[in-house]
C-alpha positions in Angstrom: 68.3 112.2 184.8 65.1 110.8 183.2 62.0 109.1 184.4 59.0 108.7 182.2 55.7 107.2 183.1 53.8 106.3 179.9 50.1 105.8 180.4 48.5 104.3 177.3 44.7 104.2 177.1 43.9 101.4 174.6 40.1 101.4 174.9 37.2 103.0 176.8 35.7 101.0 179.7 33.2 101.6 182.5 35.5 100.9 185.5 38.5 103.1 186.3 41.9 101.3 186.9 43.9 102.2 189.9 47.7 101.8 189.7 49.6 101.8 192.9 53.1 100.7 193.8 52.5 101.0 197.6 51.5 97.4 198.0 54.1 96.0 195.7 56.8 93.6 196.9 60.3 95.2 197.0 62.6 93.9 194.3 63.5 94.3 190.6 60.2 92.9 189.3 57.6 95.5 188.2 54.0 95.0 189.2 51.8 93.2 186.7 50.9 95.3 183.6 54.0 97.6 183.7 56.8 97.3 181.2 60.2 98.9 181.2 61.6 100.6 178.1 64.9 102.2 177.1 64.6 105.8 176.2 67.9 106.7 174.5 70.5 105.1 172.2 73.1 107.4 173.9 72.5 106.6 177.6 72.4 103.2 179.4 69.1 101.9 180.7 68.5 103.4 184.2 68.3 100.8 187.1 64.8 100.3 188.3 63.3 98.6 191.4 60.5 98.6 193.9 61.9 99.8 197.3 60.6 100.8 200.7 60.1 104.5 201.5 58.9 104.6 205.1 55.9 102.3 205.4 55.1 102.3 201.6 56.6 100.6 198.6 57.6 103.0 195.8 59.0 102.7 192.3 62.5 104.0 192.2 64.7 104.8 189.1 68.3 105.9 189.4 68.7 108.2 186.4 72.3 109.2 186.9 73.6 109.7 183.3 71.0 107.1 182.3 67.4 107.0 181.0 64.4 104.8 181.2 60.6 104.6 181.2 57.8 102.4 182.3 54.5 102.0 180.5 51.1 100.6 181.3 48.1 100.2 179.0 44.8 101.4 180.5 41.1 100.9 179.9 39.4 104.1 181.0 36.0 105.8 180.7 35.8 108.9 178.6 35.6 111.2 181.6 38.7 110.3 183.7 41.1 112.3 185.9 44.6 110.9 186.2 46.5 111.6 189.5 50.0 110.7 190.3 52.8 111.8 192.7 56.5 111.6 192.7 59.6 113.1 194.3 63.1 113.7 192.8 66.5 114.2 194.4 67.0 117.3 192.4 65.9 118.8 189.1 68.1 118.9 186.0 70.0 122.1 186.1 70.4 122.5 182.3 66.8 121.8 181.5 65.2 124.5 179.4 62.0 123.2 177.6 62.0 126.3 175.3 65.1 125.0 173.6 65.7 121.6 171.9 69.2 121.4 173.6 67.5 121.8 177.0 65.0 119.0 176.5 65.8 117.1 179.7 63.9 116.5 182.9 63.8 114.5 186.1 60.4 113.0 185.4 57.6 113.2 182.9 54.3 111.6 182.2 53.1 110.9 178.7 49.5 109.9 177.9 48.7 108.5 174.5 45.1 108.4 173.2 43.8 105.7 170.9 42.1 108.0 168.4 43.0 108.6 164.7 45.6 111.4 164.5 44.0 112.6 161.3 40.9 113.6 163.3 43.0 115.8 165.5 45.4 117.5 163.1 44.7 119.7 160.2 46.7 121.6 157.6 49.3 120.4 155.0 52.3 120.3 157.4 50.2 118.6 160.1 48.9 116.0 157.7 52.5 115.2 156.8 53.4 114.9 160.4 50.3 112.6 161.0 51.4 110.3 158.2 54.9 110.0 159.6 53.7 109.3 163.2 51.4 106.6 161.9 54.2 105.0 160.0 56.3 105.1 163.2 53.5 103.4 165.2 53.4 100.6 162.6 57.2 100.3 162.9 57.0 100.1 166.7 54.4 97.3 166.4 56.7 95.4 164.1 59.6 95.9 166.5 57.7 93.9 169.2 57.8 90.9 166.8 61.3 91.2 165.3 64.2 93.1 166.9 66.0 95.5 164.7 69.6 94.9 163.6 72.2 97.1 162.1 72.0 95.5 158.7 69.9 92.3 159.1 69.2 90.3 155.9 65.6 89.0 156.3 63.7 86.6 154.1 61.2 88.5 152.0 58.3 86.7 153.7 59.4 88.0 157.1 59.1 91.7 156.1 55.9 93.3 154.9 56.5 95.0 151.6 56.0 98.8 151.9 52.7 100.0 150.5 52.8 102.0 147.3 51.2 105.3 147.8 50.2 107.9 145.3 50.7 111.5 146.3 50.5 115.0 144.7 53.8 116.9 144.6 53.4 120.3 142.9 52.0 119.5 139.5 53.2 115.9 139.7 51.4 112.7 140.7 54.0 110.4 142.2 53.9 106.8 143.2 56.3 106.0 146.0 56.7 103.4 148.8 57.6 106.2 151.3 55.6 109.4 150.9 57.7 111.3 153.4 60.9 110.4 151.5 59.3 111.3 148.2 58.5 114.7 149.6 62.1 115.1 150.7 63.4 114.2 147.2 60.9 116.6 145.6 61.9 119.4 147.8 65.5 118.7 147.1 65.1 118.8 143.3 62.2 121.3 142.8 62.3 123.7 145.8 66.0 123.9 146.4 67.1 123.0 142.9 70.0 120.9 144.2 70.7 119.5 140.7 70.4 122.8 138.8 72.9 125.4 140.0 73.5 128.3 137.6 76.6 126.6 136.1 74.6 123.6 134.8 72.6 123.8 131.6 69.3 122.0 130.9 68.4 122.2 127.2 65.6 120.7 125.2 66.7 117.5 123.4 69.5 116.7 125.9 70.5 113.2 126.8 70.6 112.7 130.6 71.6 109.6 132.6 70.0 109.3 136.0 72.0 106.7 138.1 70.2 106.0 141.3 66.9 107.2 140.0 64.8 106.1 143.0 61.2 106.7 142.1 62.1 109.1 139.3 61.7 112.6 140.9 65.0 113.9 139.5 64.1 112.5 136.1 60.7 114.3 136.2 62.6 117.5 137.2 64.9 117.1 134.2 62.0 116.6 131.8 60.3 119.7 133.1 63.5 121.8 133.2 64.5 120.9 129.6 61.0 120.9 128.1 61.7 117.4 126.8 64.8 115.3 126.7 66.1 111.7 126.4 66.5 110.1 129.8 68.2 106.8 130.9 66.9 106.2 134.4 68.7 103.4 136.3 67.5 101.9 139.6 68.3 98.4 141.0 65.6 98.1 143.8 62.6 96.2 142.6 60.0 98.2 144.6 61.5 101.6 143.6 61.8 100.5 140.0 58.1 99.6 139.8 57.3 103.2 141.0 59.9 104.6 138.6 58.2 103.0 135.6 54.8 104.4 136.6 56.2 107.9 137.3 58.1 108.1 134.0 55.5 106.6 131.7 54.5 110.1 130.8 57.4 110.4 128.3 58.3 108.0 125.5 61.9 109.2 125.4 62.6 107.7 128.8 64.4 104.3 129.1 64.1 102.7 132.6 66.6 100.1 133.5 66.4 97.8 136.5 70.1 97.4 137.4 72.9 98.9 139.3 76.0 100.7 138.0 79.5 99.8 139.2 83.2 99.3 138.3 82.6 95.8 136.8 79.7 94.1 135.1 78.0 91.4 137.1 75.0 89.2 136.6 74.1 88.7 140.3 75.4 91.3 142.8 74.0 91.6 146.4 71.9 94.8 147.0 70.6 95.7 150.4 67.1 97.3 150.3 65.7 99.1 153.3 61.9 99.2 152.9 61.5 101.8 155.7 64.1 104.2 154.1 64.4 103.2 150.5 66.8 106.0 149.5 69.4 104.6 152.0 69.5 101.2 150.1 72.9 100.4 148.8 75.4 97.8 147.4 77.7 99.1 150.2 75.5 99.5 153.3 76.7 101.1 156.5 73.8 101.3 158.9 75.8 103.1 161.6 76.6 106.0 159.3 73.2 106.0 157.6 71.4 106.0 160.9 73.5 109.0 162.0 72.7 110.8 158.7 69.0 110.0 159.0 69.0 111.5 162.5 70.7 114.6 161.2 68.1 114.9 158.5 65.4 114.6 161.1 67.0 117.5 163.0 67.0 119.8 159.9 63.5 118.7 158.7 60.8 121.3 159.7 58.1 118.7 160.3 60.3 116.5 162.6 61.7 119.6 164.4 58.1 120.8 165.1 57.2 117.3 166.4 60.0 117.3 168.9 59.4 113.6 169.7 62.8 112.1 170.4 61.3 108.8 171.6 59.4 108.1 168.3 62.4 109.2 166.3 64.7 106.8 168.2 62.3 103.9 167.7 62.2 104.6 164.0 66.0 104.9 163.7 66.4 101.6 165.5 64.0 99.8 163.1 64.7 101.5 159.8 67.8 99.5 158.8 66.4 96.0 158.7 67.2 95.1 155.1 65.9 92.9 152.3 68.8 91.2 150.5 68.2 91.4 146.7 70.2 90.0 143.8 70.5 92.3 140.8 72.4 92.9 137.6 75.3 95.5 137.6 76.6 97.2 134.5 79.5 99.6 133.9 78.4 102.9 132.4 80.7 102.3 129.5 78.9 99.0 128.8 75.6 100.9 128.7 77.0 103.7 126.5 78.1 101.1 123.9 74.8 99.1 124.1 72.6 102.2 123.8 74.9 103.9 121.3 75.1 107.1 123.4 77.2 109.5 121.3 76.7 112.4 123.8 75.7 112.6 127.5 74.7 116.2 128.3 74.3 115.5 132.1 75.3 112.5 134.2 73.5 112.5 137.6 74.7 110.1 140.3 73.1 109.4 143.7 74.0 105.9 144.8 74.7 105.9 148.5 78.5 105.3 148.8 78.8 103.7 145.4 79.8 106.9 143.5 83.4 106.0 143.1 82.5 102.6 141.7 80.1 104.2 139.2 82.7 106.6 137.9 85.3 103.8 137.8 83.0 102.1 135.2 83.6 104.8 132.6 86.3 104.0 130.1 88.8 106.7 129.0 87.3 106.8 125.5 83.9 107.8 126.9 84.8 110.6 129.2 84.8 113.2 126.4 81.2 112.3 125.6 80.1 113.5 129.1 79.5 117.3 129.2 78.2 117.8 132.8 78.1 115.8 136.0 76.4 116.2 139.3 77.1 113.7 142.1 75.3 113.6 145.5 77.4 111.9 148.2 78.2 111.7 151.8 81.5 113.5 152.4 83.1 110.8 154.6 86.9 110.3 154.6 87.4 113.0 151.8 84.9 111.5 149.3 84.0 114.9 147.9 87.6 115.9 147.4 88.5 112.6 145.7 85.5 112.9 143.4 86.5 116.5 142.6 90.1 115.5 141.8 88.9 112.7 139.5 86.6 114.9 137.5 89.2 117.7 137.2 91.6 115.1 135.8 89.1 114.4 133.1 88.9 118.1 132.1 86.0 119.4 134.2 85.7 122.6 136.2 84.4 121.4 139.6 82.6 123.0 142.5 81.3 121.4 145.8 78.3 122.8 147.6 75.4 121.8 149.9 71.8 123.0 150.2 69.7 124.3 153.2 67.8 121.0 153.4 71.1 119.2 154.2 72.5 121.8 156.6 74.2 120.0 159.5 74.9 116.8 157.6 77.8 115.6 155.5 75.8 115.5 152.3 77.5 117.3 149.5 76.8 118.0 145.8 79.7 117.9 143.4 79.0 119.9 140.2 81.3 119.4 137.1 81.1 121.1 133.7 83.6 120.9 130.9 85.9 123.9 130.5 
């Protein structure tokens, strides 16, 4: 059962605005200025209508296993008191606002103020939260102009390119189109050491291939961990590659390649780029699974958990997977090994969003012995981790599968392989 009245002050004005349903004409049409919104991807839109209650007209919503909200923008003076009244058939028995699971209610009023969030919130974590909410508000504005689709290819001139931000992460200065995503990748590599379990060795002078390099955070981790190494960083997405080059310009031993890796060489393969969630971009997109994974990551992320704003999260999840269709070159790993004359690969890192099997299929039998260690990050759907483990074991590796606290509650797994 869910009724939400969203009151949105958009500017200050001298005259208060009175909103009443009592004089409205009964029927399904809302009075002027009110708009109805869906509140949940998991529940149907609740039926709404203006009905008679005695001598008055009232707004009625039937929230039986359904959800809905109405919103009205207001111009109010600075000193204003809001008054409202409602009645409900019964409260929600399982509601317990002290627990996330119990976040349910018969009715609720939200009031949003048009002031910069940065002026209200302080502290590192709160600044991160502010940044994310502002990004979501931009996304919501774009949604009014163009409905989101599961994987909708849009002409480049229909989607604003994400702005490249520069942020400080530990001792690093990183360029990235999505600061929140860059922080997530940094925490994954540097804080939780997802790519450096005790069984893997990082040694000075090593040769490391980073397939799915994104903006280069793992590559920067490898440079720091080894004290200097040769890196081949591979990223197909144009925007991410631009950041990658900037972030890896600190070391002359880094070769950055704008291409994808797969089972076959191709001069023009279709790549789906998601500007709102670049790390979810893929040659094999599945927006349903990716949206579910992103929701799970929200649940385990301390900033989002503290925010507790299911409405804004839902809006972002609905909009995040509008894609830009890009054409890019694909090369088999064995093609690159021959072209770059790589006699030894001390570590092969792969994170390519459902393309892991294709990348591994691009390694010829003659080249497997050159690879000493492998780490693959993947979504363990339909036994993907077990299949990857079996393949690596067949090539003479000892293999382990694990996860990290940051990915608890998701199907993200890390497959670690080292030669016996």
